[in-house]
C-alpha positions as CSV (number, residue, x, y, z in Angstrom):
1,M,-73.8,2.2,80.1
2,K,-72.4,1.0,76.8
3,E,-74.9,-1.3,74.9
4,L,-74.5,-3.2,71.6
5,P,-77.1,-2.3,69.0
6,I,-78.9,-5.7,68.6
7,K,-80.5,-4.9,65.3
8,K,-77.2,-3.9,63.7
9,L,-75.0,-6.7,64.9
10,K,-73.5,-9.5,62.8
11,F,-74.6,-12.7,64.5
12,A,-72.5,-15.9,64.1
13,V,-73.1,-19.3,65.8
14,E,-70.2,-21.7,66.0
15,L,-71.8,-25.2,65.8
16,T,-68.5,-26.9,66.3
17,N,-64.9,-25.9,66.7
18,K,-63.7,-29.3,65.5
19,C,-62.0,-29.4,62.1
20,N,-60.4,-32.1,59.9
21,L,-57.7,-29.7,58.5
22,R,-55.0,-27.5,60.0
23,C,-54.8,-24.7,57.5
24,G,-51.8,-22.4,57.2
25,M,-53.8,-19.2,58.1
26,C,-55.7,-20.8,60.9
27,P,-54.9,-21.1,64.6
28,M,-56.6,-24.4,65.0
29,G,-53.3,-26.1,65.7
30,V,-52.8,-23.9,68.8
31,L,-56.4,-23.6,69.9
32,K,-56.6,-23.5,73.7
33,R,-60.4,-24.1,73.9
34,P,-61.6,-27.7,74.2
35,F,-62.9,-29.2,71.0
36,K,-66.7,-29.3,71.3
37,D,-70.0,-29.5,69.4
38,M,-72.6,-27.0,70.5
39,E,-75.3,-28.9,72.4
40,W,-78.5,-29.1,70.4
41,E,-80.6,-27.7,73.2
42,L,-78.6,-24.5,73.0
43,V,-78.9,-24.3,69.2
44,E,-82.7,-24.6,69.5
45,R,-82.8,-22.1,72.3
46,L,-80.8,-19.6,70.2
47,G,-83.2,-20.1,67.3
48,V,-86.2,-19.3,69.5
49,E,-84.6,-16.2,71.1
50,M,-83.4,-14.9,67.7
51,R,-86.9,-15.1,66.3
52,E,-88.4,-13.4,69.3
53,L,-85.9,-10.6,69.0
54,G,-86.5,-10.3,65.2
55,V,-82.8,-10.7,64.4
56,K,-81.1,-13.2,62.1
57,V,-77.9,-15.3,62.4
58,R,-75.7,-14.5,59.4
59,Y,-73.1,-17.2,59.8
60,L,-73.2,-20.8,61.2
61,H,-69.4,-21.0,61.6
62,E,-66.5,-19.4,63.5
63,M,-63.7,-22.0,64.1
64,G,-64.2,-25.5,62.9
65,E,-65.7,-27.3,59.9
66,P,-69.5,-27.1,59.9
67,L,-70.0,-30.3,57.9
68,L,-68.7,-32.2,60.9
69,Y,-71.7,-31.1,63.0
70,P,-74.1,-34.1,63.2
71,K,-77.3,-32.0,62.9
72,L,-76.0,-29.3,60.5
73,C,-79.1,-29.3,58.2
74,D,-81.5,-29.2,61.2
75,A,-79.5,-26.2,62.5
76,I,-79.6,-24.5,59.1
77,D,-83.4,-24.8,59.1
78,L,-83.6,-23.0,62.5
79,F,-81.8,-20.0,60.8
80,P,-83.2,-19.8,57.3
81,G,-81.0,-18.0,54.8
82,V,-77.9,-18.4,56.8
83,V,-74.3,-18.7,55.4
84,V,-72.1,-21.7,55.9
85,S,-68.4,-21.8,55.0
86,T,-66.7,-25.1,54.4
87,N,-63.4,-26.4,53.2
88,A,-65.4,-28.7,50.9
89,T,-63.3,-31.8,51.7
90,L,-66.4,-33.6,53.1
91,L,-68.9,-32.2,50.5
92,Y,-69.7,-35.6,49.0
93,E,-72.9,-36.1,47.1
94,P,-75.1,-37.3,49.9
95,I,-74.4,-34.4,52.3
96,A,-74.4,-32.0,49.3
97,R,-78.0,-33.1,48.5
98,R,-79.1,-32.8,52.1
99,V,-77.6,-29.3,52.3
100,L,-79.5,-28.3,49.2
101,D,-82.8,-29.6,50.6
102,S,-82.3,-27.3,53.7
103,S,-83.0,-23.6,53.9
104,L,-79.4,-22.6,53.5
105,G,-79.0,-19.2,51.8
106,T,-75.3,-19.2,50.9
107,I,-72.5,-21.8,51.0
108,R,-68.9,-20.7,50.7
109,L,-66.5,-23.4,49.3
110,C,-63.0,-22.6,50.3
111,I,-60.4,-23.9,47.9
112,D,-58.3,-20.7,47.9
113,T,-55.9,-21.6,45.1
114,L,-55.9,-23.4,41.7
115,R,-52.4,-24.6,42.2
116,P,-52.0,-28.2,43.5
117,E,-48.5,-27.4,44.8
118,V,-49.7,-24.4,46.8
119,Y,-53.0,-25.9,48.1
120,P,-51.3,-28.1,50.8
121,R,-49.6,-25.0,52.3
122,V,-52.9,-23.2,52.6
123,R,-55.3,-26.0,53.4
124,K,-53.1,-28.5,55.3
125,G,-54.5,-32.0,55.2
126,G,-56.9,-31.4,52.3
127,D,-56.9,-33.3,49.0
128,F,-56.9,-30.9,46.1
129,P,-58.4,-33.2,43.5
130,V,-61.2,-34.3,45.9
131,V,-62.1,-30.7,46.7
132,V,-62.2,-29.8,43.0
133,E,-64.4,-32.7,42.3
134,N,-66.7,-31.9,45.2
135,I,-67.0,-28.3,44.1
136,R,-67.7,-29.2,40.5
137,R,-70.4,-31.7,41.5
138,F,-72.0,-29.2,43.9
139,L,-72.1,-26.6,41.1
140,E,-73.9,-29.0,38.9
141,I,-76.5,-30.3,41.4
142,S,-77.2,-26.8,42.8
143,K,-78.0,-25.4,39.4
144,G,-81.5,-24.0,39.4
145,K,-81.7,-24.2,43.2
146,K,-82.4,-21.2,45.4
147,I,-78.9,-20.9,46.9
148,K,-75.9,-18.7,46.3
149,V,-72.6,-20.6,45.8
150,Q,-69.4,-18.7,46.6
151,I,-66.0,-20.2,45.7
152,Q,-63.4,-18.6,47.8
153,K,-60.1,-17.3,46.4
154,M,-57.5,-16.5,48.9
155,V,-55.5,-13.2,48.5
156,S,-52.1,-14.0,50.0
157,R,-48.4,-13.8,49.2
158,L,-48.6,-17.3,47.8
159,T,-51.6,-16.6,45.6
160,H,-51.5,-12.9,44.8
161,D,-51.0,-13.5,41.0
162,E,-54.1,-15.7,40.7
163,T,-57.1,-13.9,39.3
164,V,-60.9,-14.1,39.6
165,G,-61.0,-14.7,35.9
166,Q,-58.9,-17.8,36.2
167,F,-61.1,-19.2,38.9
168,R,-64.3,-18.5,36.8
169,E,-62.7,-20.2,33.8
170,F,-61.4,-23.2,35.9
171,F,-64.9,-23.9,37.3
172,Q,-66.8,-22.8,34.1
173,L,-68.9,-20.4,36.0
174,D,-70.6,-19.1,32.9
175,R,-72.6,-22.3,33.1
176,Y,-73.7,-21.7,36.7
177,P,-75.5,-18.4,37.4
178,Q,-75.9,-19.3,41.1
179,A,-72.2,-19.1,41.6
180,E,-69.6,-16.4,42.1
181,I,-65.9,-16.1,43.1
182,V,-65.2,-14.2,46.3
183,E,-61.8,-13.0,47.5
184,K,-60.8,-13.5,51.2
185,T,-57.7,-12.5,53.1
186,C,-56.1,-14.3,56.0
187,E,-55.1,-11.5,58.4
188,G,-56.4,-11.6,62.0
189,L,-57.1,-15.3,62.4
190,D,-53.5,-16.4,62.8
191,K,-51.1,-13.7,63.9
192,S,-50.1,-10.1,63.1
193,E,-46.5,-10.9,62.2
194,E,-45.3,-11.4,58.6
195,T,-45.9,-15.0,57.4
196,D,-45.8,-16.8,54.1
197,L,-49.4,-15.9,53.6
198,H,-49.4,-12.2,54.5
199,E,-47.4,-9.1,55.4
200,A,-47.2,-7.9,59.0
201,Y,-50.2,-5.7,59.8
202,Y,-51.5,-3.3,62.4
203,G,-55.1,-2.7,63.5
204,C,-58.7,-4.0,63.4
205,F,-60.1,-4.9,60.0
206,Q,-63.6,-4.9,61.3
207,G,-63.5,-1.1,61.5
208,S,-65.2,-1.2,64.9
209,P,-65.2,-3.5,68.0
210,Y,-69.0,-3.3,68.2
211,K,-70.2,-5.1,65.1
212,W,-70.1,-8.8,66.0
213,F,-71.9,-11.1,68.3
214,V,-70.2,-14.5,68.0
215,V,-71.6,-17.4,70.0
216,L,-68.9,-20.0,70.5
217,S,-69.6,-23.7,70.8
218,N,-69.7,-23.6,74.6
219,G,-72.1,-20.7,74.7
220,D,-69.5,-18.0,75.4
221,V,-70.1,-14.8,73.4
222,S,-67.3,-12.7,71.9
223,M,-67.5,-9.3,70.2
224,C,-64.9,-10.2,67.6
225,C,-64.9,-12.8,64.9
226,Y,-61.1,-13.1,65.3
227,D,-61.4,-14.0,69.0
228,Y,-60.8,-17.7,68.3
229,D,-59.8,-18.6,71.9
230,G,-62.6,-16.6,73.5
231,E,-60.3,-14.3,75.3
232,Q,-62.7,-11.3,75.4
233,I,-66.1,-12.7,76.5
234,L,-69.2,-10.6,77.0
235,G,-71.3,-13.3,78.6
236,N,-72.7,-16.8,78.0
237,V,-76.0,-17.6,76.3
238,W,-76.5,-20.6,78.6
239,K,-76.8,-18.2,81.6
240,Q,-77.9,-14.9,80.0
241,S,-80.3,-13.6,77.4
242,I,-79.0,-11.8,74.3
243,P,-80.1,-8.4,75.4
244,E,-78.4,-8.9,78.8
245,I,-75.1,-9.8,77.0
246,C,-75.5,-6.8,74.8
247,R,-75.3,-4.7,78.0
248,S,-72.2,-6.5,79.3
249,P,-69.9,-4.6,81.8
250,F,-67.0,-5.8,79.7
251,L,-68.0,-3.3,77.0
252,E,-66.8,-0.5,79.3
253,V,-63.4,-2.2,79.5
254,I,-63.3,-2.3,75.7
255,E,-64.3,1.3,75.4
256,D,-61.7,2.4,77.9
257,G,-59.0,0.4,76.3
258,F,-59.6,1.9,72.8
259,R,-59.9,5.4,74.3
260,R,-56.6,5.2,76.1
261,N,-54.9,3.0,73.4
262,D,-54.2,0.5,76.2
263,F,-54.9,-3.2,75.3
264,S,-53.5,-4.7,78.5
265,K,-57.0,-6.0,79.4
266,L,-57.9,-6.9,75.7
267,P,-55.5,-9.7,74.7
268,R,-57.2,-10.3,71.3
269,C,-57.2,-6.7,70.4
270,A,-53.6,-6.4,71.6
271,E,-52.6,-9.0,69.1
272,C,-54.0,-7.1,66.1
273,F,-52.6,-3.8,67.3
274,R,-49.1,-5.1,68.4
275,H,-47.0,-4.0,65.4
276,E,-47.5,-0.3,65.1
277,E,-43.8,0.1,64.1
278,A,-44.5,-2.0,61.0
279,K,-46.6,0.8,59.5
280,P,-45.3,4.1,58.4
281,P,-47.5,7.2,59.0
282,L,-48.9,7.2,55.5
283,H,-49.9,3.5,55.8
284,K,-51.6,4.1,59.1
285,A,-53.5,7.1,57.7
286,I,-54.7,4.8,54.8
287,F,-55.7,2.2,57.4
288,N,-57.8,4.8,59.4
289,W,-59.5,5.8,56.2
290,G,-60.3,2.2,55.5
291,Q,-62.0,1.9,58.9
292,R,-64.2,4.8,58.1
293,A,-64.9,3.9,54.5
294,Q,-65.7,0.2,54.5
295,A,-65.8,0.0,50.7
296,L,-62.1,0.5,50.8
297,K,-61.5,-2.5,53.0
298,P,-61.0,-5.1,50.2
299,L,-58.3,-3.0,48.6
300,L,-56.6,-2.3,51.9
301,R,-56.6,-6.0,52.8
302,R,-55.0,-6.8,49.5
303,F,-52.2,-4.3,50.3
304,I,-51.7,-5.8,53.8
305,N,-51.6,-9.4,52.6
306,T,-49.4,-9.1,49.6
307,G,-47.5,-5.8,50.1
308,S,-48.7,-4.7,46.6
């Protein structure tokens, strides 16, 4: 029987799938799942079970904006050192100070571009000047705190000529040793076809279907961080323990689908693997190399998203 290796998994908990934006690379606008906050009882239960198993939650987000969750800071303290990713539109001073008083390990502030004219196409509904102000204030008040601040730069067809150096200079990061610029790409979460944000692509950028354990806001567990609608569910933490879910019979379905290259029972995987004709043999060989050598993944993602 196939079994997920609990100690090696990347655990993520979706506190809410509600969001105040409708970003260009995000499927929030077509999400089929009901919008829901995770019930606090379940958050507490997960905290207890994770501690008993000796594993840590890495991320407190999947879909949705974590700052909308009413008990975000309490949740953070159940999972010390966790990462939270936010669009920073709501990161006003009161919530910023509460977050800094929690046991948060890393916060990712997703502005994605330095161009006011491009920002609305990437972060639809956001206010560029407000986000810039929120980030600059957070950099200042987090200085000297035990937290890592990541400012996200998007690699896409709209932003490919923006550089890490430009981001560092814009936010004067030489003044803030706690901060860094991270590059992120937008494949997977929206669609595999060509868009204004990325080229068409083919394949799984996680390198393996057995690396993730994503708890959605209703308690369903997916094995993929791109499974935004919960189409490939291993179990539900309301009804089953984490070890039981790691032995889900659905893992055999996944194994069989990848072995036979048949994704008819794997709708999320089928989406990522639907455009094989878009990739010439050399490109596919490079992709397979990228799966095996994860250090190459950032370079490969840049190629996929910008065609350069």
